[in-house]
N, C-alpha and C positions, 0 to 999 in steps of 0.2 A: 504494499499500500504505499511506501515511502515515493513511489515513482508516479505521481499524479500531479496534473497541474491546477488542481482544485485550488482557488483562492488566488491564482497567479492572473490578475487582471491587466490587460494591455489598454493604456489610454491614449496610444497614438498609433498613426500608421507605421512609423518606424519600428516601434515595439512588435507591431504584428509581423512585420517581415525580417526579423532577425533571423540569422542562420540557425541559431538554436533558441527557440521559443519558450522552452521549458526549462526552468531555472535548475533543474538536475543535470539536464544535458550539458549547460554552461559550466557547471561545476566539474562534471566528470570530465569534459574537453580540457580544462585548466590543470586538473589533476593528471591527466595523460601527458600534457605538454611538460607539467613539472617533473613527472617520472623519467621523461625521456631526456629531459636536458639536465637534470640534477642527480637522479639516482643513477641511471644507466652509466653515464661516464665515471661515477664513483666507484661502482662495483663489478662492472663488466671487465671480462679480461681482454686481452689484445685481439684474440682470435674472434670473439664475438663481435668486437667493434668493426675490425677490418674486413673480416671475411663473411659475416652475417648481415648485421644490421645497416651497415653503409651501403652494400650493393641492394639491399631491400629498399631503402629510401630511394637510391637512384632509379631502380627499375620501376618504383612506384611513381615517381615523375613522370618517366617515359610513358607508363601506362596512362596516367592522366592526360598527357598530350594526345595519345592514340584515342582514348575514351572521349574527349572533346569532338574528334573528328568522326568517328564510327559511331559512339553511343549517343552523342547529342545531335549532330549534324547528320547522320545517316551515311555517310562517304565512306566506302571501304579502302583501306590502304594496307599494303605489304612493305611499305619502305620506310618504316619506323627506325630501323638500325641505320639505314642510309642518312638519315637527317641527325641522328646521334654523332655520325661521323663528321659530318659538316660542322656541327657545333664544337665537337672536340679538336679537329684541325684547325676551326677558325679560331678558336680561343688560343690554342698554341702559337699560331701565326701572329696574332695581335700581341700576345705578351713578348714573342720574339723580336717582333721588328719595329715596335714603338717602345721607346725607353719610357721606364717609369709607368707604365701601363698598368692601373690597379687590377687585381685580380677579379673583382665583382664586375668591374666594367668590361673586362675581356669576355666573361662567360656571357655577359648581356649581349654584347656584339656578336659572339659567336652563334647565340639564339637568333639573332636578327639574320645573320646570315643563313642559318637553316630555314628561317621563316621565308626569306626571298627565293630560296631554291624550292621550298614547298609550294609557293605561289605558281611557280613555274611548272611543276608537275601536277598542280592541281587543275591546270586550264582544260585538260580532258574532261573533268568532271561537270563542264559545261555542256557536254554533247552525250556523254554516256554515263552509266550508273550501275551499281551492283558488280557482279564478278568481272564484268568486262572493265570497270573502273579500276578494281583490284590488280588485273592484269596490266593496266596502264600505269599504275603506281609501282609495279614491279620492276619496271624499266629504270625507275629511280633507283633501286637498290643496286642493280648492276652497273648502272651508268655512273653513279658517284663514286662507288669503289674502284672501278676502271679508271677513272680520271683522277683520283688521289695516288694511285700506283703508277698511271701513265705519266703524270707531270711531277718530277721530283721535287719542284719549289714547294709543293706543299708539306712535304717531309723535311725541309731544309737540306734537300739534296742527300738524303740519308741512303747509304746503297742498299739496306734492306727493306726501307720504306718505314721502318719502326721510330717512332717519336718518343723521347723522352720528356715528360712535362716539367715545367719550371717549378720552382718552390712557391708555395703559396704564401704570400705576405700581404697582411691587411693592417693598415695604419701601423706598420712598422713591428707588427707581431706575428711571428713564423708560425703557420699550421703545419708543423712537421710530424706529429705525432698521431697514432691512431685515434686518440681520444678528441684532438683538435680537429682533425678532418672529419671525424663523426659529426662533431657539432656544427661545422661550418655546413656540411651536408643536411643535416636536420633543421638548421635555420632557413637556408635556401628553400628546402622542399616544403617546410611550414608555410612559409611566407606564400609560395606560388599555389599551393594548394588551396589557400584560403581566397586568393584572387580568383582562381578556377571557379571555385564555390560560389563565389560572388558573381563571377561573370556569367554562368550557365543560368543564374536566376534574375539576369538582366533583361533588357531588351534585345540584346544581342544573342543571347542564349534563348531566349524565346523564339527568335528568328530561326536559329538553328534546328530547334526541334520542330518548328512549321515546316521548314523545308524536309527536313528528316520524314514527317509523316504523310505529306503531301505536297510536292513542290509546285504542283500547277495550282492548287488552291491557295498556296502561300503567295504565289505570284498574283493572283486575283485580288488579295487583299493588300497588295501594296509592298510587299516584300521583294526586294531585287534578288533573284536566285544567284546570278552571276557574284555579286559583291558579298553575299552571305557564304557561299562555298569557299570561295577564295579566302575569306576572312577566316574561316573554319580551319582551312589548310595551314594558314599563316600562324594561327595562334598555336595550332597542334605541332607544327614542325618547330616553332619557338621552344615550347616545352620540351620536345625531345631533343633539340640542339643543346639546351641547358643541361638535360640529364647526361648527354654524350660528354660535355665539359667536365661535368663532375665525375663521370666514368673514367676518366682519363686522369684527372688531377687528384681525387680524392679517394680512389678505390684502386686503379692498377698502376698508375705512375708512368707506365709506358704502354703504347696503344700502337696498332697497326690497321691499315684500312680492312685487311681480311678478317679482323676480329669484328667488324660490323657487318657480318654477312647474314644470308638469308635466315639462318637458324635463329639467330638473335630476334629478328622481325617477327617470326612465328611464335617465339617465346614472349613477347610483349603481347602479341595478339591473344596469345592462350590466358594471359594474365587478366585481361579486361573480361574474357568469356567467362573464367571461372570466377573472378571477382564480382562480377555483375556489369553488364553493358549499360552505360547512361549513369554511373555512380561513381562520385569521387572516393567515396569510402571503399567501393568495390575496387578500385584500382590499388589500394594499399593491401587489402585483403588477398587479392589475387597475386600480387608481387610476392606477399609473404609466403602463400601457399606455394608458389613456384620455386622459390630459392630454398625454402625450408624442407620440403617435402623430399627431395632427393638425398638431403643430408640425413634425414630421420631414416630413410630407408636403407642407407649405406650404413648407418650405425647399428639399425636392427638386425640387417642382415649377417653383419660381422659377430654381432653378440649373440646371435641365435645359432647361426650355422658354424661359426668359427672358421676352421681351416678344412671343413668337411667338403666344401664345394670349391672348384677351381675358381681363381680370380676372374677369367673371362666369363665363365658361366654367370657368376655372382652379378657381375656388371650388367650382363644382358637381362637376368631376373630383376634386377632394380628398374631398368627401364620398362620391361613388361608390367610389372606392378604399378609402376609411375601412369604409365598410359591407361592401363585398366582402371586405376582410381580415378582419373581424369573423366574417362567415359561414364563410370557409375555415378560420379558427381553430376555431370551434365544431365543424365537421365533422371535422377532424383529430383534436382533441383535446377532447371535450365535458366533461372534468372541469377543464379550465381549465390556467393557466399554474402553479399550484401542483402538480399532478398530474406536470407535466414537471420541476418542481424535485425532487419525490421520486424519480421514476425516475432522475435524474441523480445522486442521492446513493447510491440503491441499487446502480446501476452502478458507482460509484466505490468502494464498500465492497467489491464482488467483484473489482475490478480487481488484477491482469491476468490473473485465471483466467477460463475460458470462462463465458458466461452461460447 
């Protein structure tokens, strides 16, 4: 009975349109932020910070970008990893070629470069849709990776094409430890996630959803499909570009064009399908699921089977179980983990009364 809005009155339109309209939601949100900003860096070890939590945050940001395009605007895309590559190499070159370039400005400029490329590859959406558009955006995946390999200027003429990112320095303070890299990733992801949540609730987000549901009807009521679709491609690519810059700077440290391959694009697509299409919360849940489940299966396989199964067979069994769990989950709850979260909240608001 503690999760009720009884007695919480809203005296203005602004109060009624808050992201968290119930006081308990606001308290819970601030508690979660305090836990991840204060408790996690104090108690988590280096492995958890560097190998688990930081990639979950980065993939969550990329999933938010794809969710904006696919979940809210209804435009299928298979080029998310390519836009991440543009953001990573763009931020690297801005830091390399402009003396004194601040890190935050560099990743924003890298995201803007990805947004510009996204607009170019979003032009086919004006004529085609559905799986045909997905195939058209697939061209971005191959073309961008090819361009980054073909033109050595992007990798500062590295013979292998691999770039080593510069040190992160903000206001003279070096972010060189796993704790600090985790904190800067968390801060950027939290700010951009809140911006995305507000954006999809604004006039722009409503226009995206109108085009997604029925583009002809949206055009009849005055929404311009061309501007709306290209806007969705630009914002989505910007988020993926910033995620790519963080992927290089706060997670790996060294990246190559082939690291942003088609498998990574499919992984981000699976994140929003499992987490929930058209849900900012679902992007975080899907990223955590995709990143943590293989680790859990690996630990479980080695702890239960030990050395009884050859390593090659154990790896294949992990992939089989992982794929089977994804299929099972999509059959049981096709709307994703975000829908389960929503159902749980609705049941909690009615408890202990009959449903």
